[in-house]
C-alpha positions as CSV (number, residue, x, y, z in Angstrom):
1,M,-3.6,5.4,12.3
2,A,-0.4,4.4,14.1
3,W,3.3,5.2,14.0
4,F,6.1,2.8,14.7
5,S,9.8,3.6,14.6
6,K,13.2,2.1,15.4
7,S,13.5,4.1,18.6
8,R,10.1,2.9,20.0
9,P,10.5,-0.4,22.0
10,G,7.8,-3.0,22.3
11,R,5.8,-1.7,19.3
12,P,2.4,-1.4,21.2
13,G,-0.7,-2.2,19.3
14,T,0.8,-4.7,16.9
15,E,-0.2,-8.3,16.7
16,Q,1.5,-11.6,17.3
17,P,2.9,-13.3,14.2
18,E,0.1,-15.2,12.2
19,P,0.2,-18.6,10.5
20,E,1.6,-18.5,7.0
21,G,-1.6,-19.5,5.1
22,V,-1.4,-19.1,1.3
23,R,2.0,-18.0,0.0
24,L,2.9,-16.4,-3.2
25,R,6.0,-15.1,-4.8
26,S,6.1,-11.3,-5.3
27,L,8.4,-10.2,-8.1
28,A,7.4,-6.5,-7.6
29,L,8.1,-6.6,-3.9
30,G,11.5,-8.2,-4.7
31,D,12.3,-5.4,-7.1
32,L,11.2,-2.8,-4.5
33,F,13.5,-4.2,-1.7
34,S,16.4,-4.6,-4.2
35,E,16.2,-0.7,-4.5
36,L,16.4,-0.1,-0.8
37,I,19.6,0.0,1.4
38,P,19.4,-2.1,4.6
39,G,19.6,0.2,7.6
40,G,18.5,3.2,5.5
41,A,16.3,5.8,7.0
42,Y,13.2,5.2,4.9
43,R,9.8,6.3,5.9
44,F,7.1,3.7,5.0
45,L,3.3,4.1,4.8
46,D,1.4,0.8,5.1
47,L,-2.2,1.2,4.1
48,G,-3.1,-2.2,5.7
49,P,-3.8,-2.9,9.4
50,A,-0.9,-3.1,12.0
51,L,0.7,-6.6,11.6
52,G,3.7,-7.0,13.9
53,A,5.5,-9.3,11.5
54,N,5.4,-6.7,8.8
55,I,6.6,-3.9,11.0
56,D,9.5,-6.1,12.2
57,F,10.4,-7.0,8.6
58,L,10.3,-3.3,7.4
59,S,12.4,-2.1,10.4
60,R,15.5,-3.5,8.5
61,W,15.1,-0.4,6.1
62,A,12.7,1.9,7.9
63,L,13.3,4.9,10.1
64,S,9.4,4.8,10.7
65,V,6.4,3.0,9.6
66,Q,3.0,4.7,9.5
67,V,0.1,2.2,9.5
68,G,-2.9,3.7,7.7
69,A,-5.6,1.2,8.3
70,F,-7.2,2.7,5.2
71,Y,-10.0,0.2,4.6
72,E,-11.0,0.2,8.2
73,T,-11.0,4.0,8.4
74,L,-12.9,4.2,5.0
75,T,-15.7,1.9,6.3
76,Q,-16.0,3.3,9.7
77,A,-16.1,7.0,8.6
78,G,-19.5,6.7,6.8
79,P,-20.9,4.9,3.6
80,P,-17.7,3.6,2.0
81,K,-18.7,5.1,-1.4
82,S,-19.2,8.7,0.1
83,D,-16.8,11.5,-0.5
84,R,-16.7,12.3,3.2
85,A,-15.6,8.8,4.1
86,L,-12.8,8.9,1.5
87,E,-11.6,12.3,2.5
88,T,-11.5,11.1,6.1
89,A,-9.4,8.0,5.2
90,L,-7.0,10.0,3.0
91,A,-6.5,12.7,5.7
92,A,-5.2,10.1,8.0
93,L,-2.5,9.2,5.6
94,T,-1.0,12.7,5.4
95,P,2.4,12.9,7.2
96,D,3.4,15.6,9.7
97,D,5.0,18.7,8.1
98,R,8.4,17.7,9.3
99,E,8.2,14.3,7.6
100,R,7.9,15.7,4.1
101,G,6.5,12.6,2.5
102,Y,7.1,8.8,2.3
103,H,9.8,6.8,0.5
104,V,7.5,3.7,0.2
105,V,3.7,3.2,0.2
106,L,2.3,-0.4,0.5
107,A,-1.1,-0.2,-1.0
108,W,-1.7,-4.0,-1.2
109,D,-4.9,-4.8,-2.8
110,L,-6.9,-1.8,-1.4
111,L,-7.4,-0.1,-4.9
112,N,-9.8,-2.9,-5.9
113,Y,-12.3,-1.9,-3.2
114,L,-12.6,1.7,-4.5
115,E,-15.0,3.1,-7.1
116,R,-13.2,4.6,-10.0
117,P,-13.5,8.2,-8.9
118,Q,-12.2,7.1,-5.5
119,L,-9.4,5.3,-7.2
120,V,-8.3,8.5,-9.0
121,R,-8.6,10.6,-5.9
122,T,-6.6,8.1,-3.8
123,A,-3.8,7.8,-6.4
124,H,-3.5,11.7,-6.6
125,H,-3.3,11.9,-2.8
126,L,-0.6,9.3,-2.7
127,G,1.3,11.3,-5.3
128,A,1.1,14.3,-3.0
129,V,2.5,12.4,0.0
130,T,5.1,10.3,-1.7
131,R,8.6,11.8,-2.1
132,P,10.0,12.2,-5.6
133,G,11.6,8.8,-6.5
134,G,9.5,7.1,-3.8
135,Y,7.6,4.0,-4.6
136,V,4.0,2.6,-4.5
137,F,3.3,-1.1,-4.5
138,A,-0.2,-2.3,-5.3
139,I,-2.0,-5.5,-6.3
140,V,-5.0,-5.5,-8.7
141,Y,-7.2,-8.5,-9.3
142,Y,-8.1,-9.6,-12.8
143,S,-9.9,-12.8,-11.9
144,R,-13.7,-12.7,-11.9
145,E,-13.9,-12.8,-8.2
146,M,-11.8,-11.3,-5.5
147,P,-11.9,-11.5,-1.6
148,A,-14.9,-9.8,-0.1
149,E,-12.6,-7.7,2.0
150,P,-8.9,-6.7,1.6
151,L,-6.5,-9.4,2.4
152,R,-4.2,-9.1,5.4
153,Y,-0.8,-9.6,3.5
154,R,2.1,-10.6,5.5
155,I,5.8,-10.3,4.3
156,A,7.3,-13.7,4.6
157,D,10.5,-12.5,3.0
158,A,11.7,-9.9,0.5
159,E,10.1,-11.9,-2.5
160,T,7.2,-13.7,-0.6
161,L,3.8,-12.6,0.6
162,A,1.4,-14.7,2.7
163,H,-2.3,-14.3,3.5
164,D,-5.1,-16.4,4.9
165,P,-7.7,-17.8,2.4
166,P,-10.6,-15.4,2.0
167,A,-13.8,-16.4,3.9
168,A,-16.0,-15.1,1.0
169,T,-15.6,-13.4,-2.4
170,R,-17.3,-10.7,-4.5
171,P,-17.0,-9.6,-8.1
172,A,-13.8,-7.8,-8.9
173,P,-13.9,-4.5,-10.7
174,R,-10.9,-5.7,-12.9
175,Y,-9.6,-2.1,-13.7
176,P,-7.7,-2.2,-16.9
177,Q,-4.0,-1.5,-16.6
178,A,-4.5,1.7,-18.6
179,V,-7.0,3.0,-16.0
180,I,-4.5,2.2,-13.2
181,E,-1.7,4.0,-15.0
182,Q,-4.0,7.0,-15.8
183,A,-4.9,7.2,-12.1
184,F,-1.3,7.3,-11.1
185,A,-0.3,10.0,-13.5
186,D,2.1,11.5,-10.9
187,F,4.1,8.2,-11.1
188,K,6.1,6.3,-13.5
189,L,5.3,2.5,-13.9
190,E,8.5,0.8,-13.0
191,R,7.3,-2.8,-13.0
192,A,4.0,-4.8,-13.7
193,Y,3.8,-8.5,-13.3
194,L,0.8,-10.8,-14.1
195,L,0.6,-13.6,-11.5
196,K,-0.7,-17.0,-11.8
197,S,-3.4,-16.2,-9.2
198,G,-5.0,-13.9,-11.6
199,S,-3.7,-10.7,-10.1
200,M,-1.2,-8.1,-11.3
201,E,1.5,-6.4,-9.2
202,F,2.3,-2.8,-9.8
203,L,5.4,-0.9,-8.7
204,F,5.2,2.9,-9.4
205,A,7.9,5.5,-8.9
206,R,7.0,9.2,-8.1
207,K,8.0,11.4,-10.9
208,P,10.0,14.7,-10.0
209,P,7.7,17.6,-9.5
210,A,6.9,19.6,-12.6
211,P,8.5,23.1,-12.8
212,G,6.6,25.4,-10.4
213,E,4.9,22.5,-8.6
214,G,7.4,22.5,-5.6
215,G,8.3,19.3,-3.9
């Protein structure tokens, strides 16, 4: 896990810009950035690895960006399907008390690599660390095959993502939309777009806390 903020020069630990590779238009990402004010003091949680180009792009809106490296932590903490590995990966996403949650979570395609109980647990945890009104952006594969490992998505512009072609594939779980929405019970589904690539983009907004829940 790593933190990057506007006040930290040089952004140590980030990588050099990568080649564009495959490009795809992201309608949900465009909707997300249209809701944000440039120069705003938003706190982002990026569940992917630290990519310098993404951190530079997000700095137009972000006070800080926390890089979760969720899949890497999950696979290194023990058997990826174990409860211990998942809890270790989720614990790394919890902000400091003074931060009081994230305005935006970029989950990319990571939900596809979780077993259904893990998906529910992860969505619940994201609900706990996302501020009311905050957003979660996610991509779910509905093609028969998906990349063998999560893609390293790069933000080319506010409506365009890029990634390298996957080296290998594996069967996709193809979670029905109803399953995704049930997992994200703490959120309201704002947008869902089915893409030509056989994937669907989801943009969720955190619901206000229920009476007595706090926030």
